[in-house]
C-alpha positions as CSV (number, residue, x, y, z in Angstrom):
1,Q,8.6,19.3,4.6
2,L,5.3,18.3,6.0
3,Q,5.6,16.6,9.4
4,L,2.7,14.6,10.9
5,V,2.2,13.4,14.4
6,E,-0.7,11.2,15.5
7,S,-2.2,10.9,18.9
8,G,-5.3,9.6,20.6
9,G,-4.7,5.8,20.3
10,G,-5.1,3.4,23.2
11,L,-7.0,0.4,24.6
12,V,-10.7,0.4,24.4
13,Q,-13.4,-2.2,24.8
14,Q,-15.5,-3.5,21.9
15,G,-18.3,-1.0,21.1
16,G,-16.3,1.9,22.5
17,S,-15.0,5.0,20.7
18,L,-11.7,6.8,20.1
19,R,-10.8,10.0,18.4
20,L,-7.4,10.1,16.7
21,S,-5.7,13.3,15.9
22,C,-3.1,14.2,13.3
23,A,-1.2,17.4,13.9
24,A,0.7,18.9,11.0
25,S,3.8,21.2,11.0
26,G,6.2,22.4,8.5
27,F,3.5,23.4,5.9
28,S,0.0,24.6,6.0
29,L,-2.2,21.5,6.1
30,D,-4.7,23.0,3.6
31,R,-2.2,22.3,0.8
32,Y,-2.6,18.5,1.3
33,A,-5.1,15.7,1.3
34,I,-4.7,13.6,4.4
35,G,-5.5,10.0,4.8
36,W,-5.7,7.5,7.6
37,V,-4.0,4.2,6.9
38,R,-3.9,1.3,9.3
39,Q,-1.8,-1.9,9.6
40,A,-2.8,-4.8,11.8
41,P,-0.3,-7.4,12.9
42,G,0.5,-9.8,10.1
43,K,-1.6,-7.9,7.6
44,E,-1.0,-5.5,4.8
45,R,-1.4,-1.8,5.2
46,E,-5.0,-0.7,4.6
47,E,-6.2,2.7,3.6
48,V,-9.2,3.7,5.6
49,L,-10.3,7.2,4.8
50,C,-9.0,10.2,3.0
51,I,-10.1,13.8,3.2
52,R,-9.4,16.2,0.3
53,R,-8.3,19.8,0.6
54,S,-12.0,20.7,-0.1
55,G,-13.1,18.7,2.9
56,I,-14.7,16.0,0.9
57,S,-13.8,12.6,2.2
58,T,-13.6,9.2,0.6
59,N,-14.0,5.9,2.4
60,Y,-11.8,3.1,1.2
61,A,-12.7,0.4,3.7
62,D,-16.2,-1.1,3.7
63,S,-15.6,-2.4,7.2
64,V,-15.6,1.1,8.7
65,K,-18.6,2.5,6.9
66,G,-21.0,4.1,9.3
67,R,-18.5,3.9,12.1
68,F,-15.5,6.0,11.2
69,T,-15.5,9.7,10.2
70,I,-12.7,11.8,9.0
71,S,-12.6,15.6,9.4
72,R,-10.2,18.4,9.2
73,D,-9.6,21.8,10.9
74,N,-7.2,23.7,8.7
75,A,-7.1,26.6,11.1
76,K,-5.6,24.3,13.7
77,N,-3.6,22.3,11.1
78,M,-5.2,19.1,12.3
79,V,-7.1,16.1,10.9
80,F,-9.2,13.8,13.0
81,L,-10.5,10.3,12.8
82,Q,-13.6,9.6,14.9
83,M,-14.0,5.9,15.5
84,N,-17.2,4.6,16.9
85,N,-18.5,1.1,17.7
86,L,-15.0,-0.2,17.6
87,K,-14.4,-3.9,16.9
88,P,-11.5,-6.2,17.7
89,D,-10.7,-6.3,14.0
90,D,-10.0,-2.5,14.2
91,T,-6.9,-3.3,16.2
92,A,-4.0,-1.8,14.3
93,I,-1.4,0.9,14.2
94,Y,-3.1,3.9,12.6
95,Y,-1.0,6.3,10.5
96,C,-2.0,9.7,9.1
97,A,-0.4,10.4,5.7
98,G,-0.3,13.4,3.4
99,A,-0.4,13.8,-0.4
100,P,-1.3,16.4,-3.0
101,G,-4.7,14.6,-3.4
102,C,-6.5,11.5,-2.3
103,D,-5.6,9.9,-5.7
104,Y,-1.9,10.4,-5.2
105,E,0.6,8.2,-3.4
106,Y,1.2,9.4,0.1
107,Q,4.4,11.3,0.5
108,Y,4.5,12.1,4.2
109,W,3.8,9.8,7.1
110,G,3.4,10.1,10.8
111,Q,4.9,7.6,13.2
112,G,1.6,5.9,14.0
113,T,-0.6,5.4,17.0
114,Q,-1.7,2.1,18.4
115,V,-5.3,1.2,18.7
116,T,-6.3,-1.9,20.5
117,V,-9.9,-3.1,20.9
118,S,-10.6,-5.8,23.4
119,S,-13.5,-8.2,23.1
């Protein structure tokens, strides 16, 4: 079973940057598409970005276009979310999740990492 562990969250000022990491174990990560999904307090879960096995990514959230980038390093079994020019509205718990493809329902989830952006 694919196991995912996120890291890299924290407190950052508006305009700052963070790089989230998602480490996989149990299976080789190159068998899965990996997405980043976030959930802010009192809001529904929102899919942000997904990267396919091929390395091609899809952005699902207009609010992060031009600021967030997803990448993967299959050799290290890791996926990354680079977040630049952070805004208070980006405050949320960020989860990485795995699926056979970006158009599939996510089957595997990490425990999440908190990102807090202060104004």
